[in-house]
A tleap script that builds the chain and sets N, CA, C and O, in Angstrom:
source leaprc.protein.ff14SB
mol = sequence {
  NMET LEU ASP SER TYR LEU PRO ILE TYR VAL
  LEU LEU HIE ILE SER ARG ARG ALA VAL VAL
  GLN TYR LEU GLU SER LYS VAL ILE PRO ILE
  LEU ALA GLY LEU LEU ALA PHE VAL ASP THR
  ASN CYS ASN LEU ASP ILE LEU SER ASP LYS
  ASP PRO GLU GLY PHE ARG HIE TRP LEU TRP
  LEU ALA MET PHE SER ASP PRO ASP ILE THR
  GLN LEU LYS TYR ARG CTYR
}
set mol.1.N position { 10.976 -6.115 40.008 }
set mol.1.CA position { 11.755 -5.042 39.295 }
set mol.1.C position { 11.317 -4.118 37.872 }
set mol.1.O position { 11.008 -2.939 37.700 }
set mol.2.N position { 11.443 -5.122 37.110 }
set mol.2.CA position { 10.993 -4.649 35.758 }
set mol.2.C position { 10.100 -3.448 35.245 }
set mol.2.O position { 10.187 -2.465 34.509 }
set mol.3.N position { 8.993 -4.237 36.238 }
set mol.3.CA position { 7.737 -3.281 36.699 }
set mol.3.C position { 7.620 -1.598 36.964 }
set mol.3.O position { 6.898 -0.696 36.539 }
set mol.4.N position { 8.749 -1.711 37.910 }
set mol.4.CA position { 8.994 -0.431 38.223 }
set mol.4.C position { 9.767 1.275 37.277 }
set mol.4.O position { 9.689 2.504 37.292 }
set mol.5.N position { 10.372 0.269 36.672 }
set mol.5.CA position { 10.722 0.552 35.178 }
set mol.5.C position { 9.967 1.513 34.252 }
set mol.5.O position { 10.100 2.690 33.915 }
set mol.6.N position { 9.093 0.483 33.975 }
set mol.6.CA position { 7.825 0.442 33.084 }
set mol.6.C position { 7.389 1.876 32.722 }
set mol.6.O position { 7.563 2.314 31.585 }
set mol.7.N position { 6.803 2.621 33.734 }
set mol.7.CA position { 5.723 3.867 33.457 }
set mol.7.C position { 7.206 4.367 33.320 }
set mol.7.O position { 7.185 4.968 32.246 }
set mol.8.N position { 8.086 4.421 33.666 }
set mol.8.CA position { 9.629 5.741 33.298 }
set mol.8.C position { 9.807 5.295 31.317 }
set mol.8.O position { 9.771 6.092 30.379 }
set mol.9.N position { 9.905 4.480 31.292 }
set mol.9.CA position { 9.522 3.929 30.035 }
set mol.9.C position { 8.547 4.380 29.139 }
set mol.9.O position { 8.796 4.735 27.987 }
set mol.10.N position { 7.038 4.366 29.844 }
set mol.10.CA position { 6.125 4.863 28.768 }
set mol.10.C position { 6.331 6.468 28.956 }
set mol.10.O position { 5.748 7.133 28.100 }
set mol.11.N position { 7.157 7.297 30.059 }
set mol.11.CA position { 6.751 8.814 29.897 }
set mol.11.C position { 7.501 9.062 29.566 }
set mol.11.O position { 7.603 10.266 29.805 }
set mol.12.N position { 8.983 8.455 28.646 }
set mol.12.CA position { 9.478 8.871 27.859 }
set mol.12.C position { 8.953 9.037 26.228 }
set mol.12.O position { 8.851 9.788 25.258 }
set mol.13.N position { 8.676 7.454 26.881 }
set mol.13.CA position { 8.139 7.482 25.059 }
set mol.13.C position { 7.254 8.634 24.273 }
set mol.13.O position { 7.257 9.104 23.135 }
set mol.14.N position { 6.294 8.895 25.809 }
set mol.14.CA position { 4.953 10.048 25.649 }
set mol.14.C position { 6.101 11.316 24.862 }
set mol.14.O position { 6.156 11.670 23.684 }
set mol.15.N position { 7.048 11.841 26.251 }
set mol.15.CA position { 7.620 13.183 25.507 }
set mol.15.C position { 8.086 13.184 24.561 }
set mol.15.O position { 8.112 14.202 23.870 }
set mol.16.N position { 8.900 11.450 23.992 }
set mol.16.CA position { 9.857 12.173 22.749 }
set mol.16.C position { 9.012 12.014 21.204 }
set mol.16.O position { 9.581 12.235 20.135 }
set mol.17.N position { 7.905 11.693 21.286 }
set mol.17.CA position { 6.550 11.888 20.108 }
set mol.17.C position { 5.886 12.996 20.273 }
set mol.17.O position { 5.225 13.500 19.365 }
set mol.18.N position { 6.012 13.599 21.701 }
set mol.18.CA position { 5.307 15.229 21.917 }
set mol.18.C position { 6.413 15.824 21.185 }
set mol.18.O position { 6.365 16.089 19.983 }
set mol.19.N position { 7.565 16.056 22.061 }
set mol.19.CA position { 8.823 17.046 21.322 }
set mol.19.C position { 8.659 16.444 19.692 }
set mol.19.O position { 7.886 17.235 19.150 }
set mol.20.N position { 9.027 15.472 18.781 }
set mol.20.CA position { 8.424 15.259 17.580 }
set mol.20.C position { 7.501 15.894 17.193 }
set mol.20.O position { 7.531 16.555 16.155 }
set mol.21.N position { 6.887 15.838 17.672 }
set mol.21.CA position { 5.099 16.373 17.189 }
set mol.21.C position { 5.555 17.722 16.937 }
set mol.21.O position { 6.007 18.219 15.905 }
set mol.22.N position { 5.341 18.236 18.124 }
set mol.22.CA position { 6.556 20.373 18.136 }
set mol.22.C position { 6.949 20.638 17.077 }
set mol.22.O position { 6.553 21.477 16.267 }
set mol.23.N position { 8.139 19.584 17.020 }
set mol.23.CA position { 9.014 20.224 16.134 }
set mol.23.C position { 9.391 20.172 14.678 }
set mol.23.O position { 10.291 20.693 14.020 }
set mol.24.N position { 7.875 18.944 14.263 }
set mol.24.CA position { 7.003 18.615 13.129 }
set mol.24.C position { 6.046 19.860 13.183 }
set mol.24.O position { 5.576 20.017 12.055 }
set mol.25.N position { 5.612 20.735 13.996 }
set mol.25.CA position { 4.591 21.262 13.430 }
set mol.25.C position { 5.430 22.467 13.234 }
set mol.25.O position { 4.898 23.293 12.492 }
set mol.26.N position { 6.909 22.885 13.820 }
set mol.26.CA position { 7.236 24.547 13.647 }
set mol.26.C position { 8.156 24.482 12.548 }
set mol.26.O position { 8.575 25.455 11.921 }
set mol.27.N position { 8.556 22.812 12.275 }
set mol.27.CA position { 10.058 22.963 11.071 }
set mol.27.C position { 8.632 22.943 9.405 }
set mol.27.O position { 8.675 23.647 8.397 }
set mol.28.N position { 7.752 22.039 9.721 }
set mol.28.CA position { 7.018 21.903 8.341 }
set mol.28.C position { 6.447 22.849 7.939 }
set mol.28.O position { 5.623 22.175 7.321 }
set mol.29.N position { 6.111 23.962 7.712 }
set mol.29.CA position { 5.607 24.658 7.687 }
set mol.29.C position { 6.574 26.245 7.044 }
set mol.29.O position { 6.243 26.972 6.107 }
set mol.30.N position { 7.719 26.357 7.891 }
set mol.30.CA position { 8.967 26.866 7.242 }
set mol.30.C position { 9.701 26.839 5.786 }
set mol.30.O position { 10.021 27.545 4.829 }
set mol.31.N position { 9.759 24.639 6.658 }
set mol.31.CA position { 10.355 24.490 4.463 }
set mol.31.C position { 8.429 24.349 3.556 }
set mol.31.O position { 8.366 23.853 2.432 }
set mol.32.N position { 7.465 24.719 4.084 }
set mol.32.CA position { 6.750 24.300 2.797 }
set mol.32.C position { 6.923 25.972 2.184 }
set mol.32.O position { 7.023 26.172 0.974 }
set mol.33.N position { 6.942 27.122 3.208 }
set mol.33.CA position { 7.221 27.891 3.131 }
set mol.33.C position { 8.487 28.397 1.878 }
set mol.33.O position { 8.209 28.774 0.739 }
set mol.34.N position { 9.696 28.293 2.380 }
set mol.34.CA position { 10.788 28.248 1.701 }
set mol.34.C position { 10.226 27.512 -0.132 }
set mol.34.O position { 9.992 28.122 -1.176 }
set mol.35.N position { 10.190 26.131 0.161 }
set mol.35.CA position { 9.624 25.589 -0.924 }
set mol.35.C position { 8.402 26.652 -2.159 }
set mol.35.O position { 8.499 26.328 -3.343 }
set mol.36.N position { 8.092 27.000 -2.057 }
set mol.36.CA position { 6.799 27.715 -2.001 }
set mol.36.C position { 7.425 28.990 -2.705 }
set mol.36.O position { 7.110 29.470 -3.794 }
set mol.37.N position { 8.231 29.347 -1.959 }
set mol.37.CA position { 9.029 30.600 -2.302 }
set mol.37.C position { 10.101 30.141 -3.730 }
set mol.37.O position { 10.370 30.849 -4.700 }
set mol.38.N position { 10.401 29.223 -3.544 }
set mol.38.CA position { 11.842 28.688 -4.874 }
set mol.38.C position { 10.886 28.406 -5.928 }
set mol.38.O position { 11.380 28.862 -6.959 }
set mol.39.N position { 9.739 27.869 -6.183 }
set mol.39.CA position { 8.990 27.011 -7.357 }
set mol.39.C position { 8.025 28.463 -7.048 }
set mol.39.O position { 6.989 28.357 -6.392 }
set mol.40.N position { 8.376 29.496 -7.465 }
set mol.40.CA position { 7.503 30.753 -7.730 }
set mol.40.C position { 7.946 30.029 -9.634 }
set mol.40.O position { 8.891 29.349 -10.030 }
set mol.41.N position { 7.134 30.420 -10.114 }
set mol.41.CA position { 6.466 30.621 -11.870 }
set mol.41.C position { 7.529 29.100 -12.643 }
set mol.41.O position { 8.027 28.936 -13.757 }
set mol.42.N position { 7.479 27.823 -10.754 }
set mol.42.CA position { 8.106 26.657 -11.744 }
set mol.42.C position { 9.056 26.485 -11.535 }
set mol.42.O position { 9.391 25.327 -11.783 }
set mol.43.N position { 10.097 27.341 -10.999 }
set mol.43.CA position { 11.548 27.190 -10.260 }
set mol.43.C position { 11.536 25.787 -10.879 }
set mol.43.O position { 11.351 25.459 -12.051 }
set mol.44.N position { 11.786 25.034 -9.776 }
set mol.44.CA position { 12.309 23.713 -9.929 }
set mol.44.C position { 11.922 22.935 -10.901 }
set mol.44.O position { 12.186 21.734 -10.971 }
set mol.45.N position { 11.360 23.488 -11.598 }
set mol.45.CA position { 11.371 22.772 -12.873 }
set mol.45.C position { 12.945 22.577 -13.992 }
set mol.45.O position { 13.258 21.848 -14.934 }
set mol.46.N position { 13.543 23.601 -13.272 }
set mol.46.CA position { 14.758 23.772 -14.290 }
set mol.46.C position { 16.005 23.278 -13.628 }
set mol.46.O position { 17.163 23.345 -14.040 }
set mol.47.N position { 15.630 22.870 -12.737 }
set mol.47.CA position { 16.342 21.424 -12.222 }
set mol.47.C position { 16.481 20.307 -12.610 }
set mol.47.O position { 17.414 19.506 -12.648 }
set mol.48.N position { 14.922 20.321 -13.055 }
set mol.48.CA position { 14.620 18.479 -13.878 }
set mol.48.C position { 14.879 18.698 -14.957 }
set mol.48.O position { 14.855 17.681 -15.649 }
set mol.49.N position { 15.225 19.920 -15.666 }
set mol.49.CA position { 15.645 19.342 -17.229 }
set mol.49.C position { 16.348 18.138 -17.569 }
set mol.49.O position { 16.907 17.271 -16.898 }
set mol.50.N position { 16.158 18.331 -18.849 }
set mol.50.CA position { 17.330 16.787 -19.059 }
set mol.50.C position { 18.812 17.358 -19.066 }
set mol.50.O position { 19.692 16.577 -19.429 }
set mol.51.N position { 19.144 18.552 -18.727 }
set mol.51.CA position { 20.445 19.016 -19.319 }
set mol.51.C position { 21.080 19.707 -17.631 }
set mol.51.O position { 20.585 20.615 -16.964 }
set mol.52.N position { 22.055 19.043 -17.404 }
set mol.52.CA position { 21.935 19.316 -15.603 }
set mol.52.C position { 23.319 20.429 -16.049 }
set mol.52.O position { 23.606 21.061 -15.033 }
set mol.53.N position { 23.764 20.629 -16.627 }
set mol.53.CA position { 25.127 21.273 -17.112 }
set mol.53.C position { 24.625 22.354 -17.914 }
set mol.53.O position { 25.450 22.926 -18.626 }
set mol.54.N position { 23.633 22.680 -17.932 }
set mol.54.CA position { 22.639 23.774 -19.214 }
set mol.54.C position { 23.097 25.116 -18.203 }
set mol.54.O position { 23.503 25.064 -17.042 }
set mol.55.N position { 22.883 26.307 -19.063 }
set mol.55.CA position { 22.911 27.238 -18.901 }
set mol.55.C position { 21.943 28.407 -17.755 }
set mol.55.O position { 22.239 29.440 -17.154 }
set mol.56.N position { 20.690 27.566 -17.881 }
set mol.56.CA position { 19.410 27.800 -16.579 }
set mol.56.C position { 19.480 27.631 -15.498 }
set mol.56.O position { 18.948 28.378 -14.677 }
set mol.57.N position { 20.423 26.195 -15.086 }
set mol.57.CA position { 20.299 25.122 -14.093 }
set mol.57.C position { 21.317 25.727 -13.382 }
set mol.57.O position { 21.125 25.787 -12.167 }
set mol.58.N position { 22.747 26.372 -13.972 }
set mol.58.CA position { 24.214 26.621 -13.139 }
set mol.58.C position { 23.716 28.027 -13.007 }
set mol.58.O position { 24.591 28.638 -12.393 }
set mol.59.N position { 22.914 28.672 -13.239 }
set mol.59.CA position { 22.226 30.764 -12.809 }
set mol.59.C position { 20.474 30.105 -12.162 }
set mol.59.O position { 19.666 30.934 -11.742 }
set mol.60.N position { 20.240 29.121 -12.173 }
set mol.60.CA position { 19.200 28.840 -10.767 }
set mol.60.C position { 20.007 28.657 -9.713 }
set mol.60.O position { 19.787 29.388 -8.747 }
set mol.61.N position { 20.796 27.958 -9.643 }
set mol.61.CA position { 21.277 27.636 -8.224 }
set mol.61.C position { 22.097 28.760 -7.798 }
set mol.61.O position { 22.147 29.159 -6.635 }
set mol.62.N position { 23.047 29.495 -9.248 }
set mol.62.CA position { 23.516 30.915 -8.488 }
set mol.62.C position { 22.875 31.776 -8.073 }
set mol.62.O position { 23.257 32.362 -7.060 }
set mol.63.N position { 22.206 31.982 -8.435 }
set mol.63.CA position { 21.362 32.693 -7.924 }
set mol.63.C position { 20.410 32.257 -6.457 }
set mol.63.O position { 20.411 33.078 -5.539 }
set mol.64.N position { 19.740 31.153 -6.317 }
set mol.64.CA position { 19.535 30.837 -5.119 }
set mol.64.C position { 20.461 30.783 -4.118 }
set mol.64.O position { 20.138 30.991 -2.948 }
set mol.65.N position { 21.667 30.506 -4.476 }
set mol.65.CA position { 22.475 30.200 -3.498 }
set mol.65.C position { 23.243 31.664 -3.147 }
set mol.65.O position { 24.267 31.652 -2.463 }
set mol.66.N position { 22.710 32.852 -3.633 }
set mol.66.CA position { 23.069 33.955 -3.421 }
set mol.66.C position { 21.692 34.598 -2.115 }
set mol.66.O position { 20.475 34.446 -2.010 }
set mol.67.N position { 23.010 35.506 -1.148 }
set mol.67.CA position { 22.096 35.275 -0.276 }
set mol.67.C position { 21.401 36.820 0.150 }
set mol.67.O position { 20.621 37.036 1.077 }
set mol.68.N position { 21.979 37.845 -0.887 }
set mol.68.CA position { 21.859 39.462 -1.507 }
set mol.68.C position { 20.803 39.079 -2.219 }
set mol.68.O position { 19.716 39.638 -2.081 }
set mol.69.N position { 21.049 37.817 -3.288 }
set mol.69.CA position { 19.615 38.183 -4.189 }
set mol.69.C position { 18.492 37.640 -3.594 }
set mol.69.O position { 17.459 38.309 -3.552 }
set mol.70.N position { 18.547 36.303 -3.033 }
set mol.70.CA position { 16.661 36.363 -2.549 }
set mol.70.C position { 16.491 36.924 -1.203 }
set mol.70.O position { 15.363 37.296 -0.880 }
set mol.71.N position { 17.833 37.074 -0.067 }
set mol.71.CA position { 17.187 37.783 0.640 }
set mol.71.C position { 15.851 37.253 1.860 }
set mol.71.O position { 14.827 37.735 2.343 }
set mol.72.N position { 16.648 35.972 1.943 }
set mol.72.CA position { 14.982 35.023 2.626 }
set mol.72.C position { 15.271 35.405 3.826 }
set mol.72.O position { 16.377 35.038 4.223 }
set mol.73.N position { 14.589 36.073 4.596 }
set mol.73.CA position { 14.006 35.567 6.351 }
set mol.73.C position { 12.850 35.126 6.383 }
set mol.73.O position { 11.800 35.119 5.740 }
set mol.74.N position { 13.409 34.676 7.498 }
set mol.74.CA position { 11.872 34.188 8.908 }
set mol.74.C position { 12.035 34.901 9.995 }
set mol.74.O position { 13.155 35.021 10.493 }
set mol.75.N position { 10.637 35.641 10.670 }
set mol.75.CA position { 9.956 35.643 11.164 }
set mol.75.C position { 8.972 34.679 12.024 }
set mol.75.O position { 7.849 34.387 11.612 }
set mol.76.N position { 9.499 34.210 13.262 }
set mol.76.CA position { 8.313 33.410 13.983 }
set mol.76.C position { 7.786 35.080 14.343 }
set mol.76.O position { 6.755 35.276 14.987 }
savepdb mol mol.pdb
quit
C-alpha cells in the first residue's frame, strides 16, 4: 500500500523544490537591487555606527521610510 503513494510524494517534493527555486530566482534579484540602492555611497555604514541614537542614524531611517523621498519603484 505504501508503495503506491511513494511516486506522489516524490512528485510533490520535486514540485515544491521547483517552486522554491522559481521564487528564489525572482525574489533574490529584487532584494539585491534594493540593497544596492540603499547602500549607495555606503549608506548602510550609518546603521552600524557606534551611536544608534545619533542624528545621522535617525535621519537615514526617516529618509528611507518615507516613500516620497525614496520613490522606490519596481517594474517586472
